[in-house]
C-alpha positions as CSV (number, residue, x, y, z in Angstrom):
1,M,-7.4,-4.2,-51.3
2,L,-10.7,-2.7,-52.5
3,L,-12.6,-4.5,-49.7
4,G,-10.3,-3.0,-47.1
5,L,-10.9,0.5,-48.6
6,M,-14.6,-0.1,-48.5
7,G,-14.3,-1.1,-44.8
8,F,-12.3,2.0,-43.9
9,L,-14.9,4.2,-45.7
10,A,-17.7,2.5,-43.8
11,I,-16.0,3.2,-40.5
12,V,-15.5,6.9,-41.4
13,F,-19.0,7.2,-42.7
14,G,-20.4,5.4,-39.6
15,L,-18.6,7.8,-37.2
16,I,-20.0,10.8,-39.2
17,I,-23.5,9.3,-39.0
18,G,-23.1,8.7,-35.2
19,H,-21.9,12.3,-34.8
20,K,-24.8,13.7,-36.8
21,I,-27.3,11.6,-34.7
22,S,-25.9,12.8,-31.4
23,K,-26.3,16.4,-32.5
24,H,-30.1,15.9,-32.7
25,F,-30.4,14.7,-29.1
26,V,-29.9,16.6,-25.8
27,L,-27.1,14.8,-23.8
28,F,-27.5,14.9,-20.1
29,G,-26.1,13.3,-16.9
30,T,-22.6,12.9,-15.7
31,V,-19.5,13.0,-17.8
32,Q,-19.5,9.2,-17.9
33,G,-23.1,9.1,-18.8
34,I,-22.7,11.6,-21.7
35,L,-19.7,9.6,-23.0
36,E,-21.8,6.4,-22.9
37,Q,-24.6,8.1,-24.8
38,K,-22.2,9.3,-27.5
39,M,-20.7,5.8,-27.8
40,T,-24.2,4.4,-28.3
41,F,-24.9,6.9,-31.2
42,Y,-21.5,6.0,-32.8
43,V,-22.2,2.3,-32.7
44,I,-25.7,2.9,-34.2
45,G,-24.0,5.0,-37.0
46,L,-21.4,2.3,-37.6
47,G,-24.2,-0.3,-37.9
48,I,-26.1,1.8,-40.4
49,S,-22.9,2.5,-42.4
50,F,-21.8,-1.2,-42.6
51,F,-25.3,-2.2,-43.6
52,I,-25.3,0.3,-46.4
53,F,-21.8,-0.5,-47.6
54,A,-22.4,-4.2,-47.4
55,G,-25.4,-3.8,-49.7
56,I,-23.3,-1.8,-52.1
57,S,-20.4,-4.3,-52.0
58,K,-22.8,-7.2,-52.6
59,A,-24.4,-5.4,-55.5
60,A,-21.0,-4.6,-57.0
61,G,-19.8,-8.2,-56.5
62,I,-17.0,-7.2,-54.1
63,L,-18.4,-9.0,-51.1
64,P,-19.8,-12.5,-51.6
65,S,-23.2,-13.1,-49.9
66,D,-21.9,-15.9,-47.7
67,Q,-19.2,-13.6,-46.2
68,K,-21.4,-10.5,-45.7
69,K,-22.6,-11.3,-42.2
70,T,-19.2,-12.5,-40.9
71,D,-17.1,-9.6,-42.2
72,S,-19.7,-7.0,-41.3
73,S,-19.9,-8.3,-37.7
74,S,-16.0,-8.2,-37.5
75,Y,-15.9,-4.6,-38.6
76,V,-18.6,-3.6,-36.1
77,T,-16.7,-5.4,-33.3
78,Q,-13.4,-3.7,-34.1
79,S,-15.2,-0.3,-34.4
80,Q,-16.8,-0.8,-31.0
81,K,-13.5,-1.7,-29.5
82,R,-11.9,1.5,-30.9
83,T,-14.8,3.6,-29.7
84,S,-14.6,2.0,-26.2
85,D,-10.8,2.6,-26.0
86,A,-11.3,6.2,-27.0
87,T,-14.0,6.6,-24.3
88,K,-11.8,5.1,-21.7
89,S,-9.0,7.5,-22.7
90,E,-11.3,10.5,-22.4
91,K,-12.5,9.2,-19.0
92,S,-8.9,8.8,-17.8
93,D,-8.1,12.4,-19.0
94,D,-11.1,13.7,-17.1
95,S,-10.1,11.9,-14.0
96,S,-6.6,13.2,-14.2
97,L,-7.9,16.7,-14.6
98,V,-10.1,16.5,-11.5
99,S,-7.3,15.0,-9.5
100,S,-4.8,17.6,-10.5
101,T,-7.2,20.5,-9.7
102,T,-8.2,19.2,-6.3
103,N,-6.5,21.3,-3.6
104,E,-6.2,18.7,-0.8
105,P,-3.8,19.3,2.1
106,E,-0.8,17.0,2.3
107,E,-1.1,16.6,6.1
108,S,-0.6,12.8,5.8
109,Y,3.2,13.3,5.2
110,E,3.6,15.6,8.2
111,S,1.5,13.3,10.3
112,S,3.7,10.3,9.3
113,D,6.8,12.2,10.1
114,A,5.4,13.2,13.5
115,S,4.4,9.6,14.2
116,D,8.0,8.4,13.3
117,E,9.4,11.0,15.6
118,S,7.1,10.0,18.4
119,D,7.9,6.3,18.0
120,S,11.6,7.2,18.0
121,D,11.2,9.2,21.2
122,V,9.4,6.4,22.9
123,S,12.1,3.9,21.9
124,T,14.9,6.2,23.0
125,N,13.2,6.8,26.3
126,T,12.7,3.1,26.9
127,E,16.3,2.3,26.1
128,S,17.6,5.1,28.4
129,D,15.4,3.6,31.1
130,Y,17.8,0.6,31.2
131,I,21.2,0.6,32.8
132,L,22.3,-2.2,30.3
133,P,19.9,-1.8,27.3
134,D,21.7,-4.5,25.3
135,A,22.1,-7.0,28.0
136,D,19.9,-9.5,26.1
137,K,21.7,-9.3,22.8
138,A,25.4,-8.4,23.4
139,Y,28.2,-9.3,25.7
140,Y,29.4,-6.4,27.9
141,T,33.0,-6.1,28.8
142,R,34.6,-5.5,32.2
143,N,35.9,-2.2,30.9
144,E,32.4,-1.1,29.9
145,L,30.9,-2.0,33.3
146,S,33.8,-0.4,35.3
147,E,32.1,2.9,34.9
148,L,29.2,1.7,37.2
149,D,29.4,1.9,41.0
150,A,28.4,-0.8,43.4
151,Q,24.8,0.2,43.6
152,E,24.5,0.5,39.8
153,L,26.1,-2.9,39.3
154,R,23.5,-4.4,41.7
155,L,20.6,-2.7,39.8
156,A,22.1,-3.8,36.5
157,K,22.2,-7.4,37.5
158,N,18.7,-7.5,38.8
159,E,17.5,-5.5,35.8
160,I,18.2,-8.6,33.7
161,Y,15.9,-10.6,35.9
162,A,13.3,-7.8,36.0
163,R,13.0,-7.9,32.2
164,H,11.5,-11.4,32.6
165,G,9.0,-10.3,35.2
166,L,10.7,-11.3,38.4
167,L,9.2,-9.9,41.7
168,F,11.7,-8.9,44.3
169,K,11.7,-9.6,48.1
170,D,13.9,-6.5,48.6
171,Q,11.4,-3.6,48.7
172,E,14.0,-1.1,47.5
173,L,14.6,-3.1,44.3
174,Q,10.8,-3.6,43.9
175,R,10.1,0.1,44.2
176,Y,12.9,0.9,41.7
177,F,11.7,-1.4,39.0
178,D,8.0,-0.5,39.6
179,S,9.0,3.0,38.5
180,K,10.1,1.7,35.1
181,S,7.6,1.8,32.3
182,W,8.8,-1.5,30.8
183,Y,8.6,-3.5,34.0
184,Q,5.8,-6.0,34.4
185,G,6.5,-8.1,37.5
186,S,4.5,-11.3,37.7
187,I,6.8,-14.1,38.8
188,P,7.5,-14.8,42.6
189,P,11.2,-15.1,43.5
190,G,10.9,-18.8,44.3
191,K,9.3,-19.7,41.0
192,F,11.7,-18.0,38.6
193,D,13.4,-20.3,36.1
194,D,16.9,-19.3,35.1
195,N,16.4,-21.1,31.8
196,V,14.5,-18.2,30.4
197,L,17.7,-16.2,30.3
198,N,19.6,-16.4,27.0
199,K,23.4,-16.8,26.7
200,Y,24.1,-13.0,26.6
201,E,22.1,-12.4,29.8
202,K,23.8,-15.3,31.7
203,E,27.2,-14.2,30.7
204,N,26.5,-10.6,31.6
205,I,25.2,-11.7,35.0
206,D,28.3,-13.8,35.6
207,L,30.5,-10.8,34.8
208,I,28.7,-8.5,37.1
209,V,28.8,-11.1,40.0
210,S,32.6,-11.4,39.3
211,M,33.1,-7.7,39.5
212,Q,31.0,-7.5,42.7
213,K,33.2,-10.0,44.3
214,D,36.4,-8.1,43.3
215,S,35.1,-4.8,44.7
C-alpha cells in the first residue's frame, strides 16, 4: 500500500519536474515536434523523480535493494505509455480541428451524381437503340411483337444476329446496323455460327419467323 502511494507520488512529482524543465527551454517546430519535445522533458522528469523516490524508499526500508531496478523500470515504462497516449490524444484533437476548419468544396458528390446520370443516359440510349432490348435474356410473346410491322419484324430478327457481329449481304440492313452505336460487324455471313445464340435468342427468332410466315 505504502509502496503504491510512493509510486503515485513519484509520477506526480516527475510530471511536475518535467513541466518545470520544459518552461526553461524554447520549444519550436511543428505541433508534433513540440509535443515530442514536451514528452521528452516529462520522461526526464519521471526518471529523476523515480531515482529520488527509489533512494528514499531504500533508505526507509520500503523498497528492497534487489527490487529497486525492476520496479523503478516498470514505473517508468507505465509513465511513458501514459504520456505517449496523452500525446496521441492531443495530436488527434489537433488533426480533428484542422479537418473541421478546412473549407473544402464538396464537388465530389455532385460529380458522382453527374457521372451516375451520364451513365444512366448512355445505358438508356443504348437500350432504346434496340428494337428488342431483352432478346438475349427474355422470351418475347406473340402479343408483344404484334405491335411491330413487317419491316420492324425483319429488323428485329436480324438485330439478334447483328448483336453477335454478323455482316449482312443486304446493303440496306448493313447501313441500318452501321448506324447503331453498339454494332461491331466482323463475321462474314457464310462463317456465322448459330451456336453463339442462346436459348432466348433462338426462341425469339423462331417466333419472329413464324409471325412473318403468317403475315
